[in-house]
C-alpha positions as CSV (number, residue, x, y, z in Angstrom):
1,M,57.5,7.5,56.9
2,D,56.9,3.8,57.1
3,Y,60.1,1.5,56.2
4,L,60.5,-2.1,55.1
5,P,62.0,-3.9,58.0
6,Q,66.0,-4.4,57.4
7,V,67.4,-7.6,58.7
8,I,70.7,-7.5,60.7
9,Q,72.7,-10.2,61.5
10,I,74.6,-10.3,64.9
11,S,77.5,-12.9,65.5
12,F,79.0,-13.8,68.6
13,D,81.1,-16.7,70.4
14,P,78.8,-18.7,72.9
15,S,81.4,-20.7,74.4
16,G,81.5,-21.0,78.1
17,Y,77.7,-21.3,78.8
18,A,76.1,-24.4,80.1
19,S,73.5,-26.7,78.5
20,G,70.1,-25.0,78.9
21,D,71.5,-21.5,78.9
22,Y,69.9,-19.0,76.9
23,C,69.6,-15.2,76.1
24,R,67.3,-12.4,74.8
25,L,67.9,-9.9,72.4
26,H,67.4,-6.3,73.5
27,S,67.7,-3.0,71.4
28,N,67.5,0.7,71.5
29,G,65.2,1.0,68.7
30,G,67.3,3.1,66.7
31,S,68.3,5.9,68.8
32,G,69.4,6.3,72.7
33,D,70.3,3.7,75.1
34,I,69.4,-0.1,75.1
35,D,66.1,-0.8,76.5
36,W,67.0,-3.6,79.2
37,E,63.2,-3.7,80.5
38,S,61.5,-4.7,77.0
39,P,63.2,-7.3,74.7
40,H,63.5,-6.5,71.2
41,D,62.6,-10.1,70.5
42,R,60.7,-12.4,72.8
43,R,62.6,-15.3,71.5
44,S,64.7,-17.4,73.9
45,I,67.9,-18.0,72.0
46,P,70.0,-21.2,73.2
47,L,73.5,-20.5,74.1
48,A,74.9,-23.9,74.3
49,D,74.2,-26.7,71.8
50,E,76.0,-29.3,69.8
51,Q,77.4,-26.3,67.6
52,A,78.9,-24.4,70.5
53,E,82.3,-24.3,68.6
54,N,80.6,-22.0,65.8
55,P,79.5,-18.4,66.2
56,L,75.9,-18.0,67.0
57,I,74.2,-15.8,64.4
58,V,70.8,-14.0,65.4
59,E,68.9,-12.1,63.1
60,A,67.0,-8.8,64.2
61,K,64.7,-6.5,62.2
62,C,65.4,-2.8,62.3
63,T,62.4,-0.8,61.3
64,D,63.6,2.6,61.4
65,P,66.9,4.3,60.1
66,G,69.5,5.1,62.8
67,L,72.2,3.5,64.9
68,W,70.7,0.5,66.4
69,S,72.5,-0.8,69.7
70,F,71.7,-4.4,70.3
71,G,72.6,-6.3,73.4
72,F,72.0,-9.7,75.0
73,E,70.5,-10.6,78.5
74,S,71.9,-14.0,79.4
75,Y,70.1,-16.8,81.7
76,D,70.9,-20.0,82.9
77,S,68.4,-23.0,82.5
78,L,66.5,-22.1,85.5
79,G,65.7,-18.5,84.2
80,N,68.5,-16.8,86.6
81,E,70.2,-14.0,85.0
82,H,73.7,-14.3,84.3
83,Y,74.7,-10.8,83.5
84,T,73.3,-8.0,81.2
85,G,75.0,-7.0,78.0
86,T,76.7,-10.2,77.3
87,P,77.8,-12.4,75.4
88,A,77.8,-9.4,73.0
89,E,76.7,-6.0,72.4
90,I,77.0,-4.3,69.0
91,D,76.1,-1.1,67.2
92,V,74.9,-1.3,63.8
93,Y,73.7,1.5,61.4
94,A,70.5,0.5,59.6
95,E,69.3,1.9,56.5
96,P,65.8,0.4,55.8
97,K,64.1,1.2,52.5
98,P,60.8,3.2,52.7
99,K,57.8,1.4,51.9
100,T,56.3,2.2,48.5
101,P,53.6,4.7,48.8
102,A,50.2,3.9,48.0
103,K,49.2,4.7,44.2
104,M,47.5,8.0,43.7
105,T,44.7,8.1,41.0
106,P,43.5,11.4,39.4
107,V,39.9,11.9,40.4
108,S,39.3,15.3,39.0
109,Y,40.7,18.7,37.7
110,N,39.1,22.0,38.0
111,T,40.4,24.4,35.3
112,G,38.9,27.7,37.0
113,T,40.8,26.9,40.1
114,D,43.6,24.9,38.7
115,I,43.1,22.2,41.3
116,L,44.0,18.5,40.7
117,V,42.3,16.1,43.0
118,F,43.8,12.5,43.7
119,S,42.3,9.7,45.6
120,L,44.6,6.9,47.5
């Protein structure tokens, strides 16, 4: 079944990072362990800026129902990894809505066999 993506907001405190530090979002795709080899999102999310006193909120799209685990891999301004799983890891249960199925149009009905044929 196809689902409409559900947007999840993940909030964490980015204090303690230097200018130029960034992170990438990883997930488990709705089941199992977080896949640290392939980012959920290829965006580089800045960790230190003029709003460092405020929580950082990142949006992620969940495309299937399930218990989604999200984690961040942090890097310094030169691209060196700080440590995996920080500044935050969070579990979120997602319930995206199913996509509306295509309309079915009646094409024919055979009274002898009692078969109704539809087209999409």
